[in-house]
N, C-alpha and C positions, 0 to 999 in steps of 0.2 A: 701607277705601274711599276712593278719591280724589275730589278736588273735582268733577271733570267727571262722575264717576259719580253722585255725590250730586245734581248738578244734573239730571242725566238722569231719576234716579229721582224727584225732586221733581216736574218736569214730568209725567212718567207718571202719578204718583198724583194730580196735580190734574186731569189729562184724565180719568181714570177715574172719580175720586170725586165731582167737582163739575160735569161738564160735562152739560148738558142743552139739548136743541134745541127751540126754540119757532118755529114757523112762523106767521108774520103774515100770509101770503097764500099762493096756490095753488102757485107755481113752486117747484122743488126747491130745497132750502137748500144743496145741492152746487154749485150755479152760482156761482163766485167773483165774477162780476161783479155779482150781484145779492143778495150776502149779506155781513153783517156779523158779526164775532166780538166779543162783549161779555163782558168779564171783570170781575166786580164782587164787592163783599161782600155778606152774605146778606140784610141789611135792606130793601133798596130793590128787591127781586125784584118784588113787586107793582106797585110804582110805574113801575119799568122796563117791565113787561110792558104797562101801560096806555100808557104814552108811545110804545112801539113800535107799538101798535095804532093810535093816533091818527096817528103819523107816517106810516105807510104810506097813509094816506088823503089825504096831501098830495101835490103834484106832486114835490116832492123826494124822497119816500120812496116812490113808486110802484114796486111789483114787488120790494120788498127783503124778505129773509128774514134770520132770526137763528140764530146758534149762540151759547148762553149758558154761561158757568161761573160758578157761585156758591160762595162759601166765607168763612172768616174772611179779613179784609181783608190782613193781613201774610202769610199763605200765598198768597193769590192774587197779590199783588205779586211776591212771590219766584217764584212760578211762571211769570209773565209773563218775569221776568228769566231764567228756565231754559229758555224756549222755547215756552211756552204761547202761541198765536196770539192776538193781541187787535188789534181796530182801535180800539175804545172801551173805555176803563177807568173804573170808578167805585168809588172806595174810601172807606174811612171816615175815614183821616186823610191829611193833605198829606204826611207823609214816604214814605207808600206809593206816592205818585206820584213825589216826587223821587228814589226809588229807581231809577225808570225813566228819569228824566233823567239821571241820573249814568251810566246804562248805554247811553245814546245811544238809548233807545226812545221818548222823548217829548221834544219841542222844550223848549229852556230857557227861551222866553217863553210857556209854556203858561198861566201864572197871572197875564198882564199886563192881562186884561180888566177891566171895571168888577166884575165879580163874583169877581176874584181866584182864578178856576179853581174856585170852589164852585158845586155844581149843586143841592145839598138841604141842607137845615137841620132841625134839632129842638133838643129840650132833653132832660135827664135826667128819667125818671120812675121812681118807686117803684110796681112792681106787687104787688098784695097779693091775698090770698084774698077772695072774696066777702064782703062785710060788714066786712072790715078787724079780724078777731078779734084781732090783736096790737097794735091801736090805734098803727099807724104813721103819721105824719103829716110827719115831717121827718126829716132826716139823724141828728140826735141820737138818734132812737128806734132807729136800725140797731144800735147797740152796746148795747142793753138785754140782759140775760140772758134765753137762751131763744129769741131771734129768729135764725132760720136764713136767711142770706143766699145767693142765687144770683146771680153775675155772671160773665161770660166770663173766660177767662184773658188777661192782659195780655201774654203773650208772642206770642200769635197773633192777638188780636182788637183792633181799633181801638175798638170799643164798650167794652171792658173800661178803656181808657186814658181815655176820657170819663168813665165812671163814677167812677173813681178820682179823677180831678182835680177833678170836682165836689164829691165828699166832702171832699177836702183842702181847698179853697178855702172851703168854707162855715164851717170852723172860723176861718180867717183873717178872713172877713167879719164874723164875730160877735165880733172883738177878740182871738181866740187868736193865740198866737206858733207859729212854725214847728214848735217843740217839741210845742206842744199838738196841732197838726195830725198830726204824725207819731205821736204817742200815740193819737189818735183812729183813724188808719189800722190801727195794730196791732190795736186792740180791733175794728175792722171785719172785718179777715181772721180773727180767732180766731172770728167768727161765721158766716164763709163755709162753707157745706155743700158747694158744687160750684163748680168752675170749668171749664165746658165750653169747648170751642175756639172758638166764634163766638157772636154775639149771638143768632143764630137757635137755635143749640143750646141756649144758656141758657134761652131761651124755652120750647123743648121740654121741657127738664128740668123747669121750674117747672110747666108744663102736666102733667107726668107724676106731680107730687106732692111734688117735691123742695123744701125750704125753705118759709119763710113770705113772703119777700119776694124779688123779681127786680128788680135794678137794670138798667135798660134804656133805650132811646130811647122818648121819647113816642109816635112813630109806631108802634113795635113794639106798645105798649099798645093804642093805637086799633086797629091792624090785627087784633090778637088778639080783641078785641071784635067787629070786623066779621066775623071769621071763626066766630063764635058761642062763643067762650070766656066764662065767666061769672066775670069777674074785676072787681076795682077797681083804680085807680090814682091815684096822688098825684103832683103837679109840685111839687117842693119850692120854697120861697120864694127860697132862695138857689140859683141854677142856673148851668150852664154852657151857652153857646150851641155846640151840635153843628153842624160845618161839614164837610160830605163833598165832596170835590173828584171832578172827572171831567177826562179828557183823551183826545185822539185820539193814536194812536201814530205815529211816523215813517214806517211803512211802510203807514199805513191806506188802505183804500178811501175816496175822496174824499167818498163819501156819509156817512162817519161824521161830518165836520165839520158837515154838513148837519143830522145828527140832534142833534149838540150844540147847534147853533144853536136848533133846535126846542125842546130841553129848556130853554133859557134864555128861551124867549118865553113870554108870559102862557098861552097854550094849553098848552105843555107843563108849566109849573109847576103848572097846574090839575090835571093828571092825579097828581102826587105828593101834592098838598094833599088829594085824595079820599081818600088810604089814610093820612093822618095826619101828613105832612111839614109843615112850616111854609114858606111861601114866602119866596123870596129877597127881602131888602130892596132889591136892586139892580134887580129886575125890576118894572116899573110896571104896573098894570092887572090884575092877577091877581084874579079872582073866587074868593071863598072859599066863600061859601055855607054849607050845612050839611055837618057832617062827621059822618057816622054812626059811632058808637063812641065819640065823644069825650064827656067828662064833661058838657059842656053842647055839644050839637051845633050850636046856633045861634051859639056862642061859643067855637069849638074850641081856641084858641090863647092861654090867659091870659098875661100879661106877669109875669114873676117880678119881686119886688120888688128883687132884686139879681142882674144876669145878667152872668156873668163871661165874658171870652174869653181864647183860647190868647195872642193877642198882648199885650193889654192887661195881663192879670193874670199871665201867666207867661212873657212874654219871647219867645214864639215857640216853634214845635216843636223847634228845635234844642236850645234850652235845656231844654225839658221832657224830651226825651229823655236828656238828659245827666244831669239831676237827678234824675229819677224812675226811668228804665227802663234805664239803664246796666247792661250784664250783671254787672259787679263791683261798682260804687260807687252805683247807683241806690237811693233811698229806697224804692222799693217792691219792688226786687229783694231787698234786705236783710231787708225786713218779711217777706216771702214765705219766705225762708229761716229767719228766726227763728220763724215760726208754723208751720214744716212744711208751708206750702201750696205750695212751688216745686215745678215739675215736672222 
């Protein structure tokens, strides 16, 4: 199969498997002048839906309808490169947007604002069965004998990469060496029972009874509770700030830019906070209030004692992808191969 055929097939699969239409108002979604195509990773679906509903109540968004596609972040990014229509993209990690920049689909200055292209933030959470029967309270507990882990596949999921990097850096933060951190990851992956394709698929697998602990976004844990799931979750003391980017494409309907501006307003951020995302530090005046489903609804976002970032602790995403996820030499790639977990 040649490269062009593979790209067309990837786009067709993305369109068939992950596209869903959400009408925010009465007009037909087929009218291109009043519709926006949103392509995103799976975790912010509820937050995006609420932001869309709030946006169409504004003058800028009046009459707009939406065509949405959700799936694993890396897969969604590659699908846009292969031809999936997008006015607005919302991905798990920055490299999934820069892939579009490299292909001329997003402007080079997309991340030059005060928010650096980031629209939603979270931290890593350990989701456990009700009552926490395996007594899981921190990263070290994940490598105990008999603990079954569910985490997404780092080959397709941005969520998986956040999880793995948080686990790795927790060892360094507690005085361990790089060799210690690699050894920890090897033990971690030996306990992995499932590597679903996306963060949302991993949540579904856990909800279906797989494993003892799900490594996920804090907002996924909160939203699961809001949706009626009887689970508990732990926010590790040593944690990684999850920063999810969004951008408009170079061929976008001009209203897409207005939607991005709305998302970055206090009113827009509040829609994401309601479903468990932490507000952007760069957006002032966001009202948090009570967040249903959080461990403490009145104080939903506890501050970890040590909070890592990709830039400060890992040297940026280019260094991360080379060191950890390179297809031949990456630390995680080799560990997956050695533990028989590579796909």
